[in-house]
C-alpha positions in Angstrom: 6.6 10.6 9.3 5.0 11.4 5.9 5.4 8.5 3.4 3.8 7.3 0.5 4.1 3.6 -1.7 3.1 3.7 -4.8 4.0 2.4 -8.2 5.1 4.8 -10.6 3.7 3.6 -13.5 0.6 2.9 -12.1 -2.3 5.4 -13.7 -4.4 5.1 -10.3 -1.6 5.7 -8.0 -0.5 8.7 -10.1 -4.5 10.2 -10.5 -4.6 9.9 -6.1 -1.2 11.8 -6.4 -2.5 14.4 -8.0 -6.0 14.5 -6.6 -4.4 14.7 -2.6 -1.4 16.7 -3.8 1.1 14.5 -1.7 3.8 14.9 -3.3 3.6 18.7 -3.2 2.6 18.2 0.7 6.3 17.1 2.1 6.1 13.3 1.5 8.7 10.6 1.0 7.4 9.0 -2.4 8.7 5.1 -2.7 8.1 3.7 -5.8 7.4 0.0 -4.6 8.8 -1.5 -7.9 12.2 0.2 -8.4 12.7 0.2 -4.4 11.4 -2.7 -2.6 9.8 -3.1 0.7 12.0 -4.0 3.8 10.3 -6.0 6.5 10.8 -3.2 8.7 8.6 -0.9 6.6 5.8 -3.6 6.2 5.9 -4.6 10.0 5.8 -0.6 10.7 2.4 -0.8 8.2 1.2 -3.7 9.9 1.2 -2.1 13.0 -1.0 0.9 11.8 -3.3 -1.9 9.7 -3.8 -4.2 12.4 -2.8 -7.0 10.3 -0.9 -8.1 6.8 -3.8 -9.3 5.5 -5.2 -5.5 5.3 -2.1 -4.7 3.4 -2.9 -7.5 0.8 -4.3 -7.0 -2.6 -6.2 -9.8 -4.2 -6.4 -8.2 -7.4 -2.9 -9.0 -8.1 -2.4 -11.0 -11.2 0.0 -13.2 -9.3 -3.0 -13.9 -6.7 -4.6 -16.3 -9.1 -2.0 -17.2 -10.9 -0.4 -19.4 -7.5 -4.3 -20.1 -6.7 -4.3 -17.9 -3.4 -7.7 -17.4 -3.8 -8.3 -21.3 -3.3 -6.0 -21.7 -0.4 -6.7 -20.4 3.5 -3.6 -17.7 4.0 -2.2 -16.8 7.8 -0.3 -13.6 8.6 3.0 -15.2 7.5 2.0 -16.0 4.6 0.3 -12.5 3.5 3.5 -11.1 5.0 5.9 -13.1 2.8 4.1 -12.9 -0.6 3.9 -8.8 0.5 7.4 -8.6 0.5 8.1 -11.3 -1.9 6.3 -9.7 -4.6 5.4 -6.0 -4.6 1.8 -6.7 -6.7 0.3 -8.1 -3.8 0.9 -4.8 -1.3 -2.3 -3.0 -1.4 -1.8 0.4 -3.5 -1.1 3.5 -2.9 -0.4 2.9 1.3 -0.1 6.4 2.5 1.6 7.0 6.4 0.7 10.4 7.6 2.3 10.8 11.4 0.5 8.4 13.1 -2.5 7.3 10.6 -2.5 5.1 7.8 -4.6 4.9 4.6 -4.6 2.0 2.3 -5.9 1.9 -1.3 -7.7 3.4 -3.7 -11.0 4.0 -2.9 -13.0 6.8 -2.7 -13.4 7.0 1.2 -9.7 6.4 1.5 -8.6 9.0 -0.8 -11.1 11.6 0.8 -9.9 10.6 4.1 -6.1 11.2 3.0 -7.6 14.1 1.1 -8.6 16.0 4.6 -6.0 14.9 6.3 -3.3 16.6 4.0 -5.1 20.1 4.2 
């Protein structure tokens, strides 16, 4: 499987797409703003990542708005928030066969580039 979850209007996601060439490498591109993540897709990502927390973005504006930084969240909570609000998914998420690449840090992007080539 080759799948890339991103936000179409996110400049960081656009830069990573350009840098890695995922759009030319046969990945199915899913803009999570226009095509919501399904519970089955999120559960599959969780299986590969090990937890919903690993997929959860604490940078989302709503994280502070909802006061989540002051709460102790469970895996069930992380799942609920990601499904309820697309901005809670740490982006981008790339799935290549049985590997998952989460987020935009340099090591993750480099690992994805190497896995594609």
